[in-house]
C-alpha positions, 0 to 999 in steps of 0.5 A, spaced: 435 603 715 437 607 722 444 605 721 444 609 714 440 614 717 445 616 722 451 616 718 448 621 713 446 626 719 453 624 721 457 626 715 452 633 715 453 636 721 461 634 720 461 637 713 458 643 717 463 644 723 468 644 717 465 650 714 465 653 719 473 652 720 475 655 713 470 661 715 473 662 721 480 660 717 479 666 711 475 671 717 483 670 720 486 670 713 484 676 712 485 680 719 492 679 719 492 681 711 489 687 713 493 689 719 499 688 713 496 692 709 496 698 715 503 696 717 505 698 709 502 705 709 504 707 716 511 705 712 509 709 707 508 714 711 514 714 715 518 713 708 516 719 705 515 723 710 513 730 711 511 729 702 505 725 706 503 731 709 496 736 705 496 740 701 492 745 697 492 746 690 487 753 687 489 752 680 486 758 674 486 758 667 483 761 661 486 762 654 491 767 655 493 767 663 494 762 669 493 763 676 497 757 680 497 756 688 500 751 693 499 751 699 502 746 705 504 746 712 512 748 709 511 752 704 506 757 698 508 755 691 505 761 686 506 761 679 503 765 674 505 762 667 502 757 663 506 752 663 508 753 670 515 753 669 516 759 673 515 757 680 515 761 686 516 760 692 515 762 699 516 760 707 509 758 710 507 761 717 504 756 722 499 761 725 496 762 717 497 753 716 494 752 721 487 756 719 488 753 713 488 746 716 482 747 721 477 749 715 480 743 711 477 739 717 471 741 716 470 740 708 468 732 707 473 731 701 468 725 699 463 729 696 469 734 694 468 731 688 460 732 686 460 740 689 457 745 683 458 752 680 454 756 682 456 760 676 457 759 669 462 764 665 467 759 665 462 756 659 463 762 654 471 765 657 466 770 662 471 767 667 477 763 668 477 755 669 478 754 676 478 748 680 481 746 688 484 740 689 486 736 696 493 733 696 493 728 702 499 723 701 499 720 694 491 720 693 488 727 690 480 729 692 479 735 687 473 739 685 470 741 678 471 746 675 467 753 677 469 760 675 474 763 678 471 769 684 464 765 684 466 757 687 461 753 691 460 755 697 461 748 701 469 750 699 468 758 698 472 760 705 478 756 703 478 758 697 478 765 700 484 763 706 488 761 699 487 767 695 490 771 701 496 766 702 497 768 696 497 776 696 500 775 703 506 772 700 508 776 695 507 783 698 513 780 703 
């Protein structure tokens, strides 16, 4: 009887050691896979180059008007065409971009989609439906719609800076 008990105990102990080996092996596989995924992202960034940089997109639309502003490190694009067929392009000043970048760093991108509009004029055509997006590589963070001229407090400075840049480049 002691012999059978010892064999059962030995089998149990051996089995538990093997399960630890499997867990360790699976952990190593996931670490290797994670490193490969990180390398792929890095390679993608290199391949895309400057297009992987950050950009801010402001869009305001109502029944008969549209305002589109795209600001990146390299350029500022403006359009008032509803179909965005006519687009004016201007170079972006490095100092202006640094100010935009600083404002972007203060914004929590994950909470971006949960921002609440302070007013509801857009619901009865009292203001244009407006959104602000942050494009980071191939990921876009977009706010819910808010009234033109009344952005949520969390993004008010950024919206005002983007609008000011658009006015500045139009005057040049």
